Backbone bond lengths (Angstrom), bond angles and torsions (degrees), N, CA, C in turn:
res aa  C-N    CA-C-N  psi(-1)  N-CA   C-N-CA  omega(-1)  CA-C   N-CA-C  phi
1 M - - - 1.452 - - 1.534 110.09 -
2 E 1.314 116.21 140.10 1.465 119.78 175.98 1.522 110.07 -75.09
3 R 1.326 115.79 150.30 1.458 120.24 179.11 1.522 110.52 -147.35
4 E 1.349 114.27 155.62 1.463 119.01 174.87 1.509 109.01 -128.32
5 L 1.344 116.06 143.10 1.445 121.17 -179.46 1.525 110.42 -62.56
6 C 1.327 114.87 130.60 1.470 119.85 -179.45 1.539 111.03 -111.71
7 I 1.369 115.77 -46.18 1.460 120.35 179.81 1.541 108.69 -138.00
8 S 1.291 115.74 124.94 1.488 120.40 -177.36 1.511 112.47 -73.28
9 K 1.284 115.88 160.62 1.462 123.50 176.76 1.530 110.44 -59.38
10 E 1.326 117.19 -40.62 1.469 121.23 179.82 1.532 111.75 -67.47
11 A 1.337 117.17 -39.84 1.469 121.01 178.41 1.524 110.41 -64.62
12 I 1.330 116.28 -39.93 1.466 121.31 177.92 1.527 109.65 -61.75
13 Q 1.312 117.31 -49.47 1.453 122.80 -178.50 1.536 110.82 -58.72
14 Q 1.332 116.82 -46.67 1.467 119.89 179.47 1.540 111.35 -61.91
15 R 1.319 116.14 -41.63 1.470 119.31 -176.97 1.529 110.91 -70.55
16 V 1.321 118.05 -38.81 1.466 121.44 178.15 1.529 109.71 -62.47
17 E 1.308 117.87 -42.32 1.443 121.32 178.06 1.537 111.93 -63.05
18 A 1.323 116.69 -39.83 1.460 120.94 178.79 1.545 110.77 -66.73
19 L 1.334 116.83 -42.08 1.454 120.77 177.50 1.521 111.06 -62.91
20 A 1.327 117.74 -42.58 1.462 122.47 178.73 1.530 110.57 -60.67
21 K 1.309 116.55 -42.78 1.452 121.66 179.25 1.523 110.46 -62.24
22 E 1.328 117.27 -44.04 1.460 121.77 178.40 1.512 111.98 -63.16
23 I 1.323 116.77 -45.25 1.479 121.25 178.47 1.516 110.79 -63.44
24 S 1.325 117.37 -43.57 1.468 121.79 179.03 1.524 110.11 -59.66
25 S 1.309 117.27 -40.33 1.468 120.74 179.09 1.522 111.56 -70.34
26 D 1.344 116.91 -46.14 1.461 121.02 -177.89 1.526 112.88 -64.24
27 Y 1.318 117.78 -30.29 1.464 121.43 -174.89 1.528 112.43 -110.10
28 E 1.332 117.73 19.45 1.448 121.17 177.12 1.527 109.63 -55.36
29 G 1.331 116.82 130.65 1.479 121.16 -179.23 1.516 113.50 85.60
30 E 1.319 117.53 -4.44 1.484 120.95 177.14 1.551 107.15 -117.51
31 E 1.302 114.07 172.36 1.469 120.96 176.65 1.519 109.00 -129.24
32 P 1.320 117.18 82.85 1.460 119.52 -177.27 1.534 112.63 -68.00
33 V 1.327 114.38 151.91 1.461 121.02 173.50 1.535 106.90 -98.00
34 L 1.318 116.31 117.40 1.469 120.42 175.73 1.510 106.43 -92.58
35 I 1.321 115.23 126.77 1.457 121.69 178.68 1.508 108.24 -114.79
36 G 1.328 115.25 111.76 1.452 121.32 179.91 1.521 110.80 -84.11
37 V 1.315 115.79 137.27 1.468 121.52 178.60 1.535 106.66 -94.60
38 L 1.336 114.49 109.66 1.463 121.14 -178.31 1.517 110.93 -78.28
39 N 1.303 119.22 153.32 1.444 127.35 1.56 1.518 110.97 -96.08
40 G 1.297 117.31 -25.01 1.448 121.99 -169.44 1.509 116.42 -58.65
41 A 1.312 119.16 -31.02 1.452 121.45 -173.39 1.527 113.27 -84.39
42 I 1.295 119.04 -0.77 1.489 120.93 -170.72 1.520 113.46 -58.64
43 F 1.333 119.25 -44.19 1.478 119.91 -178.89 1.520 110.48 -68.80
44 F 1.318 116.63 -46.13 1.458 122.82 178.16 1.526 109.98 -60.04
45 F 1.336 116.07 -46.92 1.454 121.90 -179.37 1.531 111.14 -57.59
46 A 1.335 116.37 -49.34 1.465 120.58 -177.20 1.534 110.81 -62.98
47 D 1.337 118.07 -43.84 1.440 121.81 180.00 1.531 111.08 -65.63
48 L 1.334 116.50 -40.94 1.450 121.87 178.69 1.519 111.88 -64.41
49 M 1.322 117.39 -46.89 1.475 121.91 179.07 1.515 111.53 -58.04
50 R 1.339 116.66 -43.22 1.451 120.05 179.94 1.510 113.16 -66.00
51 A 1.325 117.07 -26.31 1.466 121.05 -176.97 1.505 113.54 -91.29
52 I 1.328 119.20 -14.76 1.458 122.74 178.53 1.527 108.61 -75.14
53 H 1.333 116.72 135.69 1.482 120.87 -174.41 1.497 114.25 -109.78
54 I 1.322 118.39 26.59 1.443 123.05 173.59 1.547 107.49 -128.36
55 P 1.323 117.25 161.15 1.470 118.27 176.85 1.516 111.38 -63.00
56 T 1.298 115.89 137.26 1.468 121.38 177.42 1.540 108.00 -139.50
57 K 1.293 114.74 162.35 1.465 122.58 169.59 1.516 106.15 -114.40
58 M 1.327 116.36 160.04 1.463 118.29 178.84 1.517 111.27 -139.87
59 D 1.318 113.36 150.75 1.467 121.49 175.31 1.536 105.82 -153.85
60 F 1.325 115.31 173.95 1.449 120.61 -178.63 1.510 111.48 -136.04
61 V 1.313 114.83 150.29 1.457 122.16 174.62 1.544 105.64 -134.08
62 R 1.330 114.81 151.59 1.465 117.93 174.07 1.511 105.81 -126.97
63 A 1.315 114.46 124.12 1.453 120.74 177.13 1.519 106.42 -135.93
64 A 1.307 116.21 138.63 1.478 119.86 -174.74 1.520 111.01 -125.13
65 S 1.334 113.94 137.99 1.463 119.63 171.21 1.522 109.80 -132.70
66 Y 1.323 117.32 2.40 1.452 120.00 -176.17 1.522 114.53 -110.48
67 G 1.303 118.78 -40.07 1.465 119.76 -171.89 1.530 109.44 63.52
68 S 1.311 117.05 -130.84 1.473 119.15 -179.73 1.525 112.61 -102.80
69 D 1.312 117.34 10.66 1.454 121.12 -178.14 1.522 110.66 -93.76
70 M 1.339 115.20 164.96 1.459 121.93 176.46 1.534 109.42 -92.80
71 E 1.318 118.45 -3.09 1.469 124.33 178.56 1.512 109.02 -117.20
72 S 1.320 117.50 140.59 1.434 121.68 177.14 1.533 110.56 -64.17
73 S 1.322 115.97 141.17 1.458 120.64 179.29 1.532 110.75 -76.94
74 G 1.337 116.72 -18.27 1.471 120.38 -178.16 1.510 112.55 89.96
75 R 1.334 118.23 -9.15 1.460 122.73 178.78 1.540 108.32 -116.13
76 V 1.310 115.45 138.60 1.467 120.05 178.74 1.508 109.67 -107.30
77 R 1.334 116.03 129.88 1.441 122.74 175.71 1.530 109.86 -116.22
78 L 1.344 116.78 129.31 1.439 121.14 175.85 1.524 107.01 -87.91
79 T 1.329 117.83 114.84 1.466 120.46 -176.93 1.536 111.95 -108.54
80 K 1.315 118.34 -12.04 1.455 122.99 171.22 1.530 108.17 -149.93
81 D 1.296 116.07 122.26 1.457 121.80 -179.20 1.536 109.97 -93.16
82 I 1.321 114.42 160.69 1.471 119.65 173.58 1.513 109.09 -67.66
83 E 1.335 115.38 157.70 1.468 120.72 179.37 1.508 111.82 -110.00
84 M 1.332 117.53 -19.98 1.432 123.34 -176.57 1.535 111.56 -87.32
85 P 1.335 118.32 135.89 1.475 118.28 174.82 1.532 108.87 -69.88
86 I 1.328 116.03 138.71 1.480 119.72 -176.71 1.537 112.34 -117.37
87 E 1.311 116.53 0.59 1.471 119.55 -178.95 1.509 110.53 -56.40
88 G 1.344 116.42 126.46 1.443 122.01 177.76 1.514 114.89 78.30
89 K 1.326 116.61 8.15 1.466 119.53 -176.70 1.530 110.87 -115.18
90 P 1.344 116.63 147.19 1.454 118.99 173.59 1.535 110.11 -73.22
91 V 1.318 116.66 133.57 1.455 122.44 -175.52 1.533 109.34 -122.18
92 I 1.326 114.66 134.65 1.459 120.97 173.79 1.544 105.70 -119.80
93 L 1.317 114.94 116.58 1.471 120.21 174.40 1.506 108.96 -82.05
94 V 1.308 117.93 125.10 1.467 123.26 -177.90 1.531 108.76 -108.32
95 E 1.317 115.77 114.61 1.444 122.76 -175.23 1.523 110.98 -123.37
96 D 1.305 117.30 149.98 1.448 120.65 177.03 1.536 111.22 -73.35
97 I 1.317 115.61 -48.92 1.483 119.71 -175.94 1.518 110.54 -146.67
98 V 1.322 115.22 135.64 1.449 121.33 171.66 1.510 106.46 -98.26
99 D 1.326 115.37 114.79 1.470 119.65 -175.76 1.538 107.87 -112.08
100 S 1.297 117.80 -90.17 1.455 120.50 178.28 1.523 111.58 -74.50
101 G 1.333 116.01 -26.75 1.469 120.52 -178.01 1.521 112.72 90.39
102 L 1.305 118.04 -5.85 1.477 122.04 -176.08 1.534 111.62 -62.91
103 T 1.313 116.68 -47.35 1.470 120.45 -178.50 1.508 111.61 -60.65
104 L 1.346 116.22 -48.49 1.459 119.19 -178.12 1.543 112.13 -67.88
105 A 1.321 117.58 -36.43 1.471 120.06 176.94 1.535 109.87 -60.63
106 Y 1.310 116.03 -42.23 1.452 121.84 178.01 1.528 110.86 -62.34
107 L 1.340 116.21 -49.20 1.457 121.30 -177.77 1.543 112.44 -65.95
108 L 1.331 116.38 -39.51 1.472 119.09 177.25 1.518 111.86 -60.78
109 E 1.318 116.12 -44.16 1.479 120.36 177.89 1.519 110.93 -62.79
110 L 1.319 117.05 -43.97 1.445 121.97 179.78 1.527 112.00 -60.72
111 F 1.324 117.38 -48.24 1.474 120.40 -177.87 1.512 112.61 -75.12
112 E 1.313 118.51 -25.05 1.445 121.29 172.20 1.524 109.77 -65.65
113 Q 1.338 116.48 -43.31 1.461 121.70 177.28 1.515 111.99 -61.99
114 R 1.310 116.21 -28.47 1.470 120.78 -179.63 1.530 112.57 -85.71
115 G 1.336 117.75 1.85 1.440 121.45 170.05 1.501 117.43 87.44
116 A 1.325 119.50 25.21 1.470 121.17 174.55 1.527 108.43 -57.91
117 S 1.329 117.94 138.03 1.465 120.03 -179.65 1.530 110.94 -69.74
118 S 1.317 117.01 -30.01 1.458 121.08 173.77 1.529 107.54 -154.93
119 L 1.321 114.55 154.32 1.460 121.02 -179.74 1.535 109.22 -131.67
120 K 1.309 116.26 125.71 1.461 120.42 175.61 1.522 108.27 -132.31
121 I 1.336 115.22 159.20 1.438 121.23 179.48 1.525 109.17 -116.16
122 C 1.328 114.45 132.18 1.458 121.69 171.39 1.522 106.05 -119.55
123 A 1.326 116.20 117.08 1.456 121.08 -178.79 1.502 110.51 -127.19
124 L 1.308 116.27 138.10 1.464 120.65 176.94 1.505 109.19 -63.76
125 I 1.342 116.27 -44.62 1.472 121.27 -176.58 1.513 109.99 -130.63
126 D 1.309 115.47 130.74 1.473 122.36 170.63 1.524 105.01 -107.52
127 K 1.336 115.86 106.41 1.448 120.53 -178.86 1.521 109.73 -91.83
128 L 1.290 116.38 124.47 1.451 121.91 -168.33 1.537 114.42 -89.01
129 E 1.303 117.46 -13.71 1.455 122.83 -168.25 1.542 115.30 -66.96
130 R 1.345 118.28 -44.48 1.479 119.83 -168.29 1.505 114.65 -122.08
131 K 1.288 119.40 31.12 1.464 121.81 -176.79 1.526 111.20 -60.13
132 E 1.313 115.27 124.77 1.476 121.64 173.31 1.520 110.44 -105.11
133 K 1.323 116.56 -26.58 1.465 123.17 179.10 1.513 108.39 -117.72
134 D 1.325 116.49 143.46 1.450 121.23 179.08 1.539 108.74 -83.89
135 I 1.314 115.08 90.16 1.459 122.20 -177.44 1.525 108.62 -103.58
136 I 1.334 115.41 129.97 1.473 120.48 176.82 1.519 107.96 -96.13
137 V 1.314 115.51 120.80 1.473 120.90 176.73 1.508 107.43 -93.26
138 D 1.344 115.59 110.61 1.456 121.68 -175.65 1.514 113.34 -72.04
139 Y 1.325 114.84 -36.79 1.454 122.29 178.53 1.538 107.74 -127.51
140 C 1.325 114.33 103.27 1.486 119.79 -173.02 1.513 110.58 -112.56
141 G 1.322 114.44 127.69 1.460 119.99 175.59 1.500 111.91 -71.85
142 F 1.351 115.69 -59.43 1.456 120.54 -176.43 1.526 108.75 -145.39
143 Q 1.311 115.97 144.05 1.474 120.82 169.92 1.507 108.34 -102.41
144 I 1.318 115.76 129.21 1.451 123.14 -179.21 1.539 107.58 -124.40
145 Q 1.284 117.36 134.16 1.453 119.93 -177.71 1.525 112.72 -71.19
146 D 1.368 116.95 -50.29 1.460 117.27 -173.36 1.530 111.01 -158.01
147 G 1.312 114.29 177.49 1.461 121.72 177.59 1.516 112.01 104.75
148 F 1.322 115.99 159.50 1.454 121.86 176.91 1.511 106.63 -96.82
149 L 1.355 117.06 119.25 1.457 122.95 -170.87 1.541 110.81 -106.02
150 V 1.344 114.67 142.44 1.456 121.10 177.45 1.527 109.21 -137.69
151 G 1.337 114.21 160.68 1.464 121.11 178.36 1.512 110.74 105.33
152 Y 1.327 116.27 159.16 1.475 124.09 -179.80 1.528 109.36 50.28
153 G 1.325 115.77 44.75 1.467 121.68 177.53 1.515 114.00 100.92
154 L 1.314 117.23 -28.12 1.475 121.11 179.34 1.514 108.94 -74.03
155 D 1.342 116.45 139.60 1.449 118.34 -175.35 1.515 112.54 -133.78
156 C 1.315 114.09 168.35 1.449 123.73 168.39 1.521 105.25 -128.80
157 N 1.325 115.21 106.13 1.460 120.76 -178.66 1.527 111.58 55.87
158 E 1.348 114.62 44.04 1.478 123.19 178.82 1.533 114.66 68.39
159 E 1.295 118.33 15.27 1.463 121.22 175.87 1.532 110.44 -111.37
160 Y 1.314 116.75 158.76 1.464 126.53 173.90 1.531 114.47 77.42
161 R 1.312 120.40 0.14 1.463 121.07 -179.01 1.526 112.18 -57.94
162 Y 1.327 117.10 -32.08 1.460 121.96 -170.33 1.524 114.70 -75.87
163 F 1.313 118.63 -12.07 1.489 119.52 178.15 1.540 109.63 -60.22
164 P 1.322 119.02 135.41 1.465 120.86 177.88 1.528 113.20 -77.78
165 E 1.334 117.10 -11.39 1.460 123.04 176.88 1.524 108.57 -111.50
166 I 1.330 114.97 175.00 1.461 119.98 176.07 1.534 108.54 -111.74
167 Y 1.301 115.31 131.52 1.460 123.55 -179.57 1.515 111.23 -118.83
168 R 1.316 115.26 152.90 1.475 122.50 171.69 1.517 105.44 -100.14
169 L 1.352 116.04 125.59 1.464 119.43 175.83 1.512 109.67 -76.89
170 K 1.326 115.34 142.23 1.466 120.30 179.18 1.485 110.49 -106.24
C-alpha cells in the first residue's frame, strides 16, 4: 500500500514530552492510574509513562470495534479488562487514536460505573473525520482531519505498527 508521511518521529517525541509535562503538572500530589488501550497505544503509552515525572500506576484494557476492517463495526467488545481497582482514583485513559469515539465512550462509562474519582483521556491523535460520539480529549497529541493512519502503534490489519513515524495510507 502507498503511504505518505503525516507526523515525523521527532514531532511525536516532542509532543509526548509536552503531554507528559502537562499531566505531571495537573496531577502533582496525586497518583493517577494510566490505562492503556491495547494494542495500538502501547508505544505511545510506554513513551508517555517514561516521560511523566510523578508517581503513576498502570494497567491495560483491550476493546475492539474494528476487527480486521478499516471501518468501525459500531460495536465495542471488551476482550481484556483491567486488573487494578480504580474506585476513588484518578484515571487517565491512554489511546492511540480517537476515531469514531465508540470505544472511548464505552470505556468512560465502564470506568465511571467502577467509581473512578476522575476520568480524562490522553490520545496521541484526535481524528476529526468520523466522530459518532462527542468525546473530549483532555490531552491531545495531534488533531488530524482525515485518512487512515498507521505507524507508532497504529495498524492496518496488524501491519505497519513498527514504523517510528505516522503515515497516511493512500
